[in-house]
N, C-alpha and C positions, 0 to 999 in steps of 0.2 A: 854769415860771412865764412864760417868754417867749411861750408860746402864747396866754396870756390878756391879757398887757399888752406889746404889741409895736408898735413905731413903724410896722411895715409896714401896720398898719391904715389908715394915711392913704391908701394905694393904692386902697382900696375905698370911700372916703368919697364920691367923686362918684356912685357907684352907689347908695349908701344914700340920698343926697339925691334922686336922680332916682327911685328906688323910692317914696320918700314922696310925691313929686310925682305919679307914675303912679297910686298908689292913691287919692290925693285927687281926681285928675282923673276916673277911672272912676267913683268913688262920686258925685261932684257931677253928672257928665254923665248918668249913668243915672237919678239921682233927678230930674234936670230933665226928661228925655224920657220918664220913666215916667209923667209927668202929661200927656203930649201923646197924646191918642187918635188912632189911625189913622182916616183918613176913612171907610174901608169897614168898620171895626169888628170885623175877624176877630181871633180870639185867637191866641196863640202856638201852641197845639196845632193849631188849625184850619189855620193857614198852613203849619205844618210838614207836616201831613198831606197837604195839597194839593200841596206842593212834592215830597214824596216819591212821590206817586201820578203826577204829571205827568212825573216823571223816571224812572218805571218801577221804583222802589225799593219794591215792595210787600212785599219780605222784611224790610224794616226796621220795627221796632216803636217805639212812643213810650211812654215811662214818665215818671211825675212823681217827682221827688225833692225832699227838704226842703232848705232852705238858701236863701241869696240869692246869685244868680249862680253856682250849682253846676252849671250846664248843661254837658253834654258828650256826645260820641258815642263808643260802645264799639264799635270795629271787630270785636272777637272775637265778641261776641254779636249784633252788628248791631242795637244798641238805642240810640235817641236819648233821652236823659234831660233833661227840662226841669224846672227849679225851679218851684215852685207860682206864683210871681209871673210867670214867663214863660208857663207852661202856660195859665193863665187870663187873663193880661193881654191887653189889646187896644191897647197903646200902641205907638208906633213903636219904642221901646226893646225891648219884648217881641218884636216882629216881627223886628227886627234880629238879636237874640240867637238866636232860634229858627232863622232862616234861616241864620245862621252855622254852627250845628251841622248843618243839613241840607247845607250846603256841605262839611262833612267826610265826610258820608255819600256825596255825589256823588264826591268825591275817591277815596274808597275803592272805589267801584264802577268808576271809570274807570281805576283803577290809577295814580293820581297819584304820580310817582316820589318826591318828597320825603316824601310820607306813608308810603310803603312803607319808605323808609330810616328814618324816625323810628320806626315801628312795630318794626323790627328792633333798633332801639337801646334800646327800652323796658326789656327785662330787663337789659341791660348798665348803663344808667343807674341802674336800681333797685339793682342790686348795688353799683355804685360809691358811690351816695349813702349806703349803709349802712356801708361799710367804709373809704372813702377817708379820712375824717377820724380814724377810729379808728387807722389806720396812721400818719397824720401826727402825731396826738397821742403815740402810743407812740414814734415815731421821735424827735420833739423831746425828749420826756421822758427817753428813754434815750440820746439822742445817737446814734441809729442812722440813718445816711444811707441805708441800703438801704430801711428802712421808709418814710422820707420820700419818696424817689424813687418807690417803688411807689404810695404814696398819691397822688402827683401824677399818675402815669399813670392811676390810676382816676379821679381828678377830671377829667382831660382828656376822659374819655368823657361826663361830665356837660356840659362845655362844648360838645362837638360835638352833643349832643342838644339843647341850648338853641339853638344856631345853626341847626340843621336845622328846628326848630320855627317860626322866623320865616317862612320862605316858605310853610309849611303854613297858618299862621294868617292871613296877609295874603291868600293865595289864597282861603281860605274866606270871608273877608269880601267880597272882590270878587264871588265867585259869589253870595253872599247878596243883595247890592244888585241885581245883574242878575236874579236869579231872582225877587225880590219884585216888580219892575217888570214883567218879561216875562210873569209869570203873573197879572198883574192884582191882586195883593194890596195894593199901595200905588200911589198916583199918582206921576207923575214928580216933582212938586214936593216930595214927602216924602223923596226920596232923600238930600237934604242932612242932614236930621235923623238918619236911619239911619246915615249915614257917620260922623257926629259920635260917635255911640254906639260904633260898631265901631272907629273910629280911637282912641278913648280906651281901649278895652279892649286894643287892640293895644300900647298903651304899656306895659302890665303884662308883656308877653312881651319887649319891647325891654329893659325894666328888669332882668328875670331874666337875660337874655343878657349885658347889661353887667356885672351883678353877677358872674356865673360867670367871664367873661373876666378882669376885674380881680382876682377872687380867685385865679385861676390865676397871674397875674403876681405876686401877693403870695406865693404859695406857692413860685414859682420863686425869688423874692428870699430866702425863708427858707432854701431848699435851697442857694442860693449861699453862705450862712454855713458850711455843712458842707464845701464844697469849699475855702473859704478857710482852714479849719483843717488840711486835709491837706497 
C-alpha cells in the first residue's frame, strides 16, 4: 500500500509541475508559430531533403508518420520520419522541427559522441523501463530489500539515458538553426521564431530528466526505510 500512498511522492512534485508547464509551453509555442509562414515558403519535407542533400546524406530517406509532433530520426534504418503537419507545413515551426531531426542525422553521420552513447543505452533503458518498477513493486510488497535495490539499479540506467539525451537534443537544435540559415531556407530574422519553437521543445526533455532524477531520489528514500529496519 505504501507504494501507492507514500509521502515520498512530495519529492517528485516539482518535476510534475514543471512537466505540466513544459507540455503547455511546447503546445502553445508550436500552435503560435505553426501559423507563421516562412518567407521562402519551403515545406518541412523540402527543407529536410535539401539539408540532407547539402550535407551528403543521400542514404537517409524521409517518411511521413501520423500524429502531432511525432517526428524522429531512426539511426538504425537511417530514416527521418516527419509528422504530416511538419511534412507538408511551410511554417517556421515546421521548418524548425524538420531541421532538428536532420540535425540528428548529421550527428549520426559525424559520429557525435553523446548520440553514440545514447544509442548504446537504448536497449538498456528499454529493458530497465519494463522491469525496474516491477521489481520495486514486488520488493516493497514483499518487504524484499534485494528486489528494491535491484529495481533502483535498473532505474539508474533510465536516469543516465535521460541525462545523456539532453546534450543530444540541444546540439540538434543548434545545428538546425545554423543549417536553416546557412542553406538559405530561412532568412536571418526568422531565427528567433525557430529558436523559440526548439527551445520550447527542449523543455520537455529537461522535464523528463528532472522527473527521472527526482524519482531516483524518491526511490532511494524508500530504500532507506529497509536499511532502517535492519
